[in-house]
C-alpha positions as CSV (number, residue, x, y, z in Angstrom):
1,M,0.0,0.0,0.0
2,V,1.1,3.5,-0.8
3,R,0.2,6.5,1.3
4,V,-1.5,9.3,-0.7
5,T,-2.8,12.8,0.0
6,I,-5.5,14.8,-1.6
7,D,-3.8,17.0,-4.3
8,S,-6.8,18.8,-5.6
9,I,-10.5,18.6,-6.3
10,R,-11.3,19.5,-10.0
11,V,-14.4,20.3,-11.9
12,S,-15.2,18.3,-15.0
13,L,-16.0,20.5,-18.0
14,I,-18.1,17.8,-19.6
15,S,-20.3,16.5,-16.8
16,P,-21.5,17.6,-13.3
17,Q,-19.0,15.1,-11.8
18,R,-15.9,16.3,-9.9
19,I,-12.5,14.7,-9.8
20,V,-10.5,14.2,-6.6
21,V,-6.9,13.9,-7.4
22,L,-4.8,11.8,-5.0
23,R,-1.0,12.1,-5.0
24,E,1.5,9.6,-3.6
25,E,3.3,11.2,-0.7
26,D,6.8,10.3,-1.8
27,G,6.5,10.4,-5.5
28,E,5.0,11.9,-8.7
29,R,2.1,9.6,-9.4
30,H,-1.4,11.0,-9.2
31,V,-4.7,9.2,-9.4
32,P,-7.8,11.0,-10.5
33,I,-11.1,9.6,-9.1
34,W,-14.4,10.8,-10.4
35,I,-16.9,11.6,-7.6
36,G,-20.3,13.2,-7.4
37,P,-20.8,17.0,-6.9
38,Y,-22.3,16.6,-3.4
39,E,-19.5,14.4,-2.2
40,A,-17.0,16.9,-3.6
41,E,-18.8,19.8,-1.9
42,A,-18.8,17.9,1.4
43,L,-15.1,17.2,1.0
44,T,-14.2,20.8,0.1
45,L,-16.1,22.0,3.2
46,S,-14.2,19.6,5.4
47,L,-10.8,20.4,3.9
48,R,-11.5,24.1,4.4
49,G,-12.6,23.5,8.0
50,T,-16.0,25.0,7.4
51,S,-18.6,24.0,9.9
52,V,-22.2,23.5,9.1
53,V,-25.3,23.9,11.3
54,R,-26.4,20.3,11.0
55,P,-24.2,17.3,10.4
56,L,-23.7,16.2,6.8
57,T,-23.8,12.5,6.0
58,H,-20.1,12.0,6.5
59,D,-20.2,13.9,9.8
60,L,-23.0,11.7,10.9
61,L,-21.0,8.6,10.0
62,K,-18.0,10.0,12.0
63,N,-20.3,10.7,15.0
64,M,-21.7,7.2,14.9
65,I,-18.2,5.6,14.8
66,D,-17.2,7.8,17.7
67,A,-20.4,6.9,19.7
68,L,-19.6,3.2,19.2
69,G,-16.1,3.7,20.6
70,A,-14.3,2.9,17.4
71,T,-11.7,4.9,15.5
72,V,-10.9,5.1,11.8
73,S,-7.5,3.6,11.5
74,H,-7.1,4.4,7.8
75,I,-8.8,4.0,4.4
76,V,-7.7,2.0,1.4
77,I,-8.5,2.5,-2.2
78,S,-8.2,-1.2,-2.8
79,D,-9.2,-2.1,-6.3
80,L,-10.1,-0.9,-9.7
81,R,-12.4,-3.0,-11.8
82,E,-14.1,-2.0,-15.0
83,E,-13.1,1.7,-14.4
84,I,-14.8,1.6,-10.9
85,F,-12.7,2.2,-7.8
86,Y,-13.3,0.3,-4.6
87,A,-12.4,1.3,-1.1
88,S,-12.5,0.1,2.5
89,I,-12.7,2.0,5.7
90,V,-10.6,0.3,8.3
91,L,-11.9,0.7,11.9
92,D,-10.3,-0.2,15.2
93,L,-12.8,-1.2,17.8
94,D,-11.0,-2.1,21.1
95,G,-8.1,-3.7,19.1
96,K,-10.5,-5.5,16.7
97,I,-9.9,-4.5,13.1
98,I,-13.1,-4.1,11.0
99,E,-13.0,-3.4,7.3
100,V,-16.1,-1.8,5.8
101,D,-16.7,-1.6,2.1
102,A,-17.2,2.0,0.9
103,R,-17.2,4.2,-2.2
104,P,-13.9,6.0,-2.4
105,S,-15.6,9.4,-2.1
106,D,-17.2,8.4,1.2
107,A,-14.0,6.8,2.5
108,I,-12.0,9.9,1.6
109,N,-14.6,12.2,3.2
110,L,-14.4,10.2,6.4
111,A,-10.6,10.1,6.4
112,V,-10.5,13.9,6.1
113,R,-12.9,14.3,9.0
114,T,-11.0,11.9,11.2
115,S,-7.5,12.8,10.1
116,A,-7.0,9.1,9.1
117,A,-4.4,8.1,6.6
118,I,-5.4,7.4,3.0
119,F,-3.7,4.5,1.2
120,I,-4.0,3.1,-2.3
121,A,-3.0,-0.4,-3.3
122,E,0.1,-0.5,-5.4
123,H,-1.6,-2.3,-8.3
124,V,-4.4,0.3,-8.4
125,L,-1.9,3.1,-8.3
126,E,0.1,1.6,-11.1
127,E,-3.0,1.0,-13.2
128,A,-4.7,4.4,-12.7
129,K,-1.6,6.6,-12.3
130,V,-1.1,9.9,-14.1
131,I,2.3,11.6,-14.0
132,P,1.9,15.3,-14.7
133,E,4.3,16.7,-17.2
134,A,6.5,19.7,-16.4
135,G,4.7,22.9,-17.2
136,I,1.3,21.1,-17.5
137,D,-0.5,24.1,-15.9
138,E,0.5,26.3,-18.8
139,A,-2.0,26.6,-21.6
140,S,-0.9,26.1,-25.2
141,P,-1.5,28.9,-27.8
142,E,-4.5,27.0,-29.1
143,E,-6.0,26.6,-25.6
144,D,-5.3,30.3,-24.9
145,E,-7.2,31.2,-28.1
146,N,-10.2,28.9,-27.2
147,L,-10.4,30.5,-23.7
148,S,-10.0,34.1,-24.8
149,V,-13.8,34.4,-25.3
150,F,-14.2,33.7,-21.5
151,A,-11.4,36.1,-20.6
152,D,-13.2,38.8,-22.7
153,F,-16.5,38.1,-20.9
154,L,-14.9,38.2,-17.4
155,E,-13.2,41.5,-18.2
156,S,-16.6,43.0,-19.3
157,L,-18.3,42.3,-16.0
158,D,-18.8,45.2,-13.6
159,L,-18.2,43.7,-10.2
160,D,-18.2,47.0,-8.3
161,D,-22.0,46.9,-7.9
162,L,-22.2,43.4,-6.4
163,G,-22.1,44.5,-2.8
164,D,-24.6,47.4,-3.1
165,E,-27.8,45.6,-2.7
């Protein structure tokens, strides 16, 4: 197993889905995992330390685990079959290890809320890895041209009046 951290949460330009990008701690491999918009929003809130008035689903799960006297040891992205990732939440209940099947988005959300380590199986990391190229954040001249219409639109907005109402 390889320990990973959350590198970023990205928005898909072609669907309402989001992508959580995991990065191996001591390397360059990244793994993009598609997640739903609600799971991404919950994850973003937790990463930012934003509190909500009522517990979200992942907060409820954490509260239930705490109430039962268990702790989240770690989570594992354990498999990739037919382009679907599988994960497990590993709980410690008085020294007894319990593995619970979970969607990766739920397991990651719970790991963030409990400060648990996130691991990915080596074979999954090797199969799904992406290694960013140097300078990947820079747009090509063609991409700049395609995005120029959006830049023109943004520059035309009058944002000074937004706070007046």
